[in-house]
N, C-alpha and C positions, 0 to 999 in steps of 0.2 A: 042026564046027570044035573042035578041041581047044585048051584055053588051056594057056598055059605057067605052071607053078606055081613056077619058080625065081625065088628073091628075089636071086640072087647077081648078076644082070644090072645092078641098079641101084647106081651108085657111091654111097657115103656122102659127104655133104657136111657139113663143120662150120660152124656158124654163128658169125660173128665176134662177139665179146664187146665191140667198140668202139661205143660210142654217139655218133650224131650229135649235134652241139650244136644246141640250139634257140635261135632269136633271142630275145633278151630283150624281154619284154612291157612292161617298165618303161619302156624308152626311148621306145617308140611311145606309151604312156600319158601320159608327161610331157609330150610334145609336144602331144597332143590336149588336155590339161589347159591348157597354155600357151595354145593358140589358143582355147579356152573362155573363159579369163580375159579375154585381150585383147578378144575379141567382146563379152563381157559389160561390159567398162569402157568401150568405145566407145559401146555402146548405151545404157547408164545415163547418160552424159553428154549425149545427145540429147534424152531425155525423161523425166519422171518421172510415172508414172501414180499416181493415188490409190490408197491400200490400201482395196481392196473384197474382199468374202467372197461365198461362195454365200449366195443368197438376196436380196441387194441389187438394187435396181432401178437400173440404169446406163443412161446414154445414151452410146453410143459413136458418135463423129464419124469416119467413114469416108471417105477421099479416093476419089473416083470419077473415072475418067478416060473421057471421051467425045469421041472423035476428038483434036483438039488442046487442047480445053479440060479442066480439071480443077475439080471442085467438091467440097465437103464435104457428105456426107449424114448424117443422124442415124439411128441404129438403136438405140432404146430398148427395153429389156426387162428381164426377170429373169435374173440370173446362175444357171444350173443346175449348173455345175460350174467349179472352178479347178483345174488339174492341172499336174504336173511341177514342176521347180524350175530356177532358173538361166536361161540364154538360151532354153531350150526350153519355157518356161512358157507356158501357154495358158488361155483361158477360153472358155466357151461361153454365149451369151446367147439366151434364148428370148423372142419376141413374138408376139401374135396380130394378124394383118393379114388384114383382111376375113373374120374368122371361121376362119381357117386359121392353125394354128401354124407359126412360122417359126424355126428356130435356126440359129445362125451361130456358128463356132468362130474366135476370133481368137488369133493368136499374141502375147503380151505385148509383144514387141519389133519387132512388124510395122511396116513402113513406111507401110502404108495406113492405119494408125490416126493420126487428126490429134489426138485427145485423148479422153479418158474422164471423164466427170462423174457423180457419184453423185447420184441424184434421191431415193432413199429406203433406209434400213436395214432389211432384213429380219430378223425374229425366226425363226430356224430352228435345229433341232438336228441336222442332218444335213450332210454334205459333198457329197452328190449328190442333186438334186432330180428325179430322173427321173420320179417318181410324178405330177408335174404334166402330163405328156404326156397322161395318160389322163383328166384332169379339164377341166371346161368351165365357163364362167362365174364365178359367185360362188365356187364351190368351188375354183377355180383360184388364188384370191387368197392371199397371205401376209400374216400380221400384220406391220406394218411401222410405223416411226417416221420421221417426215419428217427429212430430213437438210438442214441449213442450213450453207452455207459462208460465210465473211465477205462477204457482199453480192455474191457472184458471180452473175452472169447466165449461165444455160446451159441445161442439157437439161431440168431441171425447168420452167422457163419455157417452153420450146419445146413440150414435151408439154401444158401447160396451154393454150397458145396455139393448139393444133390445133383448138380449137372457136372458132368465130366468135362475135361479140357476139350476133348474131342466134339462133344456136344456143343460147347460154346463156340468153338472154331467153325463148325458146320452152320450155327445159326448166324454167325457173323457173316459168313460167305453168302449165306442165302439172302441176308438183308442187302449186302452189296449187289447181289445180282438183280434183286427186285428194284433196287434204286436206278441200276443202269437201264433195265427194261422200261422203267417209267420215263426216264431221261430220254430213251430212243423214241417212245411213243410221242412224247411232247415235241420233239424235233421234227418227226415226221407230220405231226398235225400242223406245224408252223409253215411247211412247205406248201 
């Protein structure tokens, strides 16, 4: 098969120099900004969460709906990260449940959050504490200062009440027995 080499068969087409107008992004951005502002104002008026940061131990009271009933459940743990700004702000809380780490992310303005209470203020120098995921036991603890609000009863009391008086008494007796055994070993070693 022979190919034709003549270029005269193709007609020349001039491109037009008229540009199509693009829709203004400013108008849509302004309406989105207005929606965000209205949403933020509405949600701010509903609830005021305390100022907390990464490393703080908090108690998040979550509304749980079971069938027709609704109850409030405590999710207490360490804040791993706080991210975002405005209406889209969220925070992640990590707790250890039955030896397994559980993390949960909450939007700040979520309707499922009943309230948030600060149990302790953590002393950290990072904004993300993901390294806690790889630690276990005492090494996973953070240096912290107890946080006291003006006589408010809340998450700190509920976390402390998780142990029954019998458990506290048994732990105290075990501590005393351990201390006595240590004193006996030291006395025996001196002889």
